[in-house]
C-alpha positions as CSV (number, residue, x, y, z in Angstrom):
1,M,0.0,0.0,0.0
2,A,1.3,3.4,-0.9
3,S,-0.2,6.8,0.1
4,G,0.9,10.3,0.1
5,G,1.7,13.0,-2.3
6,K,4.4,15.5,-3.4
7,F,3.8,17.8,-0.4
8,S,3.6,17.3,3.4
9,D,1.8,14.2,4.8
10,D,1.6,13.5,8.5
11,L,0.4,10.2,10.1
12,R,-0.5,10.7,13.8
13,A,-2.5,7.7,14.9
14,V,-3.0,4.0,14.0
15,G,-5.3,1.5,15.6
16,S,-6.0,-2.2,14.9
17,L,-9.4,-3.7,14.0
18,Q,-10.4,-7.3,13.6
19,D,-10.6,-6.8,9.8
20,G,-7.7,-4.4,9.4
21,F,-6.7,-1.1,10.9
22,Y,-7.5,2.7,10.9
23,M,-5.3,5.8,10.7
24,A,-5.6,9.5,11.2
25,G,-3.3,12.2,9.9
26,S,-3.1,15.3,7.7
27,T,-2.0,16.1,4.2
28,D,-1.1,19.1,2.1
29,S,-0.9,17.1,-1.1
30,G,-3.4,18.7,-3.4
31,L,-6.7,17.9,-1.8
32,S,-7.3,21.6,-1.0
33,T,-5.3,24.8,-0.7
34,S,-4.2,24.0,2.8
35,Y,-3.8,21.1,5.2
36,D,-6.8,18.8,5.7
37,H,-7.1,16.0,8.3
38,Y,-7.7,12.6,6.8
39,V,-8.9,9.3,8.2
40,W,-8.5,5.9,6.5
41,K,-9.6,2.3,7.1
42,I,-7.3,-0.3,5.6
43,D,-8.3,-4.0,5.3
44,N,-6.1,-7.0,6.2
45,Q,-4.9,-7.2,2.6
46,G,-3.6,-3.6,2.7
47,T,-6.4,-2.2,0.5
48,T,-8.1,1.1,1.4
49,A,-11.6,0.2,2.5
50,W,-12.5,3.9,2.8
51,A,-10.7,7.3,3.2
52,Q,-12.3,10.5,4.4
53,P,-10.8,14.0,4.1
54,N,-12.2,16.7,6.4
55,G,-11.3,20.3,6.8
56,T,-11.9,23.9,6.3
57,I,-10.1,26.5,4.1
58,E,-7.6,26.8,7.1
59,W,-5.0,24.4,8.3
60,D,-6.7,21.3,9.8
61,F,-4.7,18.5,11.5
62,G,-6.0,15.1,12.7
63,N,-4.2,14.1,15.9
64,D,-5.9,11.0,17.1
65,I,-8.6,8.4,16.3
66,K,-10.4,5.9,18.4
67,E,-12.9,3.2,17.6
68,L,-16.3,3.6,19.4
69,S,-17.8,0.6,21.1
70,G,-21.1,1.1,19.3
71,G,-19.4,1.3,15.9
72,G,-17.8,4.3,14.1
73,F,-14.8,6.4,15.2
74,I,-14.0,9.6,17.0
75,V,-11.3,11.9,15.7
76,T,-9.5,14.7,17.5
77,G,-7.6,17.4,15.9
78,Q,-7.1,21.2,15.6
79,T,-7.6,24.0,13.1
80,F,-5.3,27.0,12.7
81,D,-6.5,30.1,11.0
């Protein structure tokens, strides 16, 4: 599995799942005009099951991600304007 772009990419958190793992970080690699935080789920074969960018027009950083007991995830981060 390869990920990333020609600008800054930052992986901040990784967690394991029964069927793969999840990650949170940030990228400045062409998704918008500034940093966006990003979350991914990767299956056991190394294939991206899903990837979700989030952010504003400012600099947005994903710092941590945790799986919730009822399903889903919670992501923490920060925005700089």
